[in-house]
C-alpha atoms as one frame of an Amber mdcrd trajectory, in Angstrom:
protein
 -41.902   9.781   9.381 -38.214   8.685   9.037 -37.138   5.087   9.467 -35.160
   4.339  12.727 -31.414   4.437  12.197 -31.210   0.707  13.096 -32.788  -0.239
   9.772 -29.728   0.919   7.873 -27.366  -1.821   9.078 -29.491  -4.924   9.065
 -31.310  -7.089   6.504 -34.108  -8.795   8.387 -37.295  -7.350   9.865 -39.801
  -9.214  11.987 -43.294  -8.245  10.922 -45.987  -8.646  13.641 -49.769  -8.300
  13.447 -52.687  -9.458  15.578 -53.802 -13.085  14.981 -50.581 -14.091  13.177
 -47.159 -15.300  14.159 -44.399 -12.836  13.603 -42.503 -13.466  10.388 -38.864
 -12.689   9.563 -38.536 -11.018   6.168 -35.446  -9.918   4.236 -35.734  -6.247
   3.356 -34.018  -3.496   1.446 -34.151   0.187   2.417 -35.514   2.421  -0.334
 -35.514   5.995   0.861 -37.816   5.988   3.884 -39.397   2.558   3.160 -38.486
  -1.036   3.853 -39.150  -3.176   0.739 -40.106  -6.831   1.326 -41.650  -9.660
  -0.673 -45.374  -9.890   0.063 -46.465 -13.029  -1.660 -45.703 -15.682   0.948
 -46.068 -15.111   4.697 -47.311 -11.567   4.176 -49.804 -12.402   1.407 -52.814
 -11.295   3.450 -51.464  -7.700   3.914 -52.919  -4.865   1.871 -52.609  -1.134
   1.320 -52.877   0.921   4.538 -52.699  -2.089   6.891 -50.875  -1.192  10.071
 -48.276  -3.649  11.449 -45.320  -3.587  13.739 -41.734  -3.997  12.535 -38.871
  -5.118  14.808 -35.188  -5.051  14.078 -33.048  -7.432  16.134 -29.237  -7.282
  16.754 -28.903 -10.952  15.803 -31.539 -13.415  14.556 -32.382 -14.454  18.165
 -30.777 -11.534  19.900 -32.394  -8.670  21.791 -34.589  -6.288  19.829 -32.959
  -3.028  18.804 -36.088  -1.182  17.800 -39.843  -1.810  17.297 -41.855   0.696
  15.298 -45.348   0.900  13.633 -45.438   0.788   9.779 -48.083   1.193   7.158
 -48.201  -1.314   4.279 -48.193  -0.148   0.648 -48.560  -2.507  -2.284 -46.085
  -1.683  -5.002 -46.181  -1.993  -8.750 -43.134  -3.830 -10.202 -42.018  -0.712
 -12.033 -41.668   1.208  -8.741 -38.786  -0.984  -7.622 -35.335  -0.648  -9.184
 -32.930  -3.502  -9.897 -30.645  -2.674  -6.977 -33.472  -2.696  -4.474 -34.956
  -5.863  -5.919 -31.583  -7.532  -5.821 -31.157  -6.498  -2.133 -34.530  -8.082
  -1.271 -33.662 -11.291  -3.172 -30.306 -11.366  -1.222 -28.298 -14.580  -1.433
 -31.261 -16.623  -2.823 -30.832 -17.783  -6.395 -33.469 -16.708  -8.812 -35.131
 -19.559 -10.722 -36.224 -17.265 -13.529 -34.974 -14.090 -15.192 -34.924 -10.836
 -13.330 -37.821  -9.554 -15.511 -39.933 -12.681 -14.824 -39.219 -12.665 -11.147
 -39.975  -8.932 -10.798 -43.224  -9.395 -12.714 -44.393 -12.368 -10.603 -43.240
 -11.450  -7.099 -45.467  -9.225  -4.959 -43.598  -6.376  -3.305 -44.660  -4.376
  -0.304 -43.322  -1.123   1.142 -43.334  -0.804   4.930 -43.413   2.888   5.842
 -42.982   4.376   9.233
């Protein structure tokens, strides 16, 4: 299934699942997947888990779209430099790109 058009112009997605608080995650669009870091607030998600993703107009603004996604754990080699850099965003890496990519867990959220 295709991602909603609203995912193309934003950088944060709120990930919601039962029993947890929703967490805002920076993402990059890679084809028909949202790529996020999965080693902090999303550490308990695994392959084939189903969660909800919400894109907001502004951080505390009204929601633009909410849609179900399936989680897929990614191998570091599956993510290119451009996508990884988009997920990192404005945060400064404390290691080299290769070290960061090898140690950060990445997830794909697919509609």
